[in-house]
Each structure stands twice: as structure tokens, then as C-alpha cells.
Phi, psi and omega in degrees: 000330187274338181259155175257146183277177182288330182289326175296318182298316182294314177297322177297309180296323177296317181285329164303309181293326182285328185281318192258331179090158178295315184299315182291325180289317175295321177286329176295311179297327173289325169297319181290315180296326175295321174297323178289318174304315183290331181292318181289322179291327175295326175290313175293327178294321176299325180288318176293325187286318179296327178285335175285343185280321187293125175278149183279142180250129181230144181231127181276116180292324178292319174301329180287325181292318182298318179295321175292322174287333175289315200268000000 
């Protein structure tokens, strides 16, 4: 009683297609895909920005050894 059979789902899909039409549904799915792509692009832009913010750290080994010997 709680679950729907395949026939129920087919009827629901048919009613949705009849109400909204194929063009509106495909346009809606295209908009959803564009939103997902821009979300992924935004996430990758954030990662690149974080990598650019961190300065590269270089250590001169000889200078570090001299400082430890002197101190």
C-alpha cells in the first residue's frame, strides 16, 4: 500500500509531460545543468584562489645551519 508500482509512475510521468509539455521540461533540465556547471566552476575557482593566496616558502639551508650554530 505504501509503495507505487511502475504503472503508477508511468501515469504520473505522462500527466506531468501533458501538463508542462516536452519543451518546458527540457528547458528546465537545461537550466538545472547550467546551475550545476556554474556551481562546480565556483568551487574550483575557490580552490584556485586559495592556492594563489598562499605564499611559497623557501628556506636557505646554509643560512639556517649558520643561525643554529651561532645561537
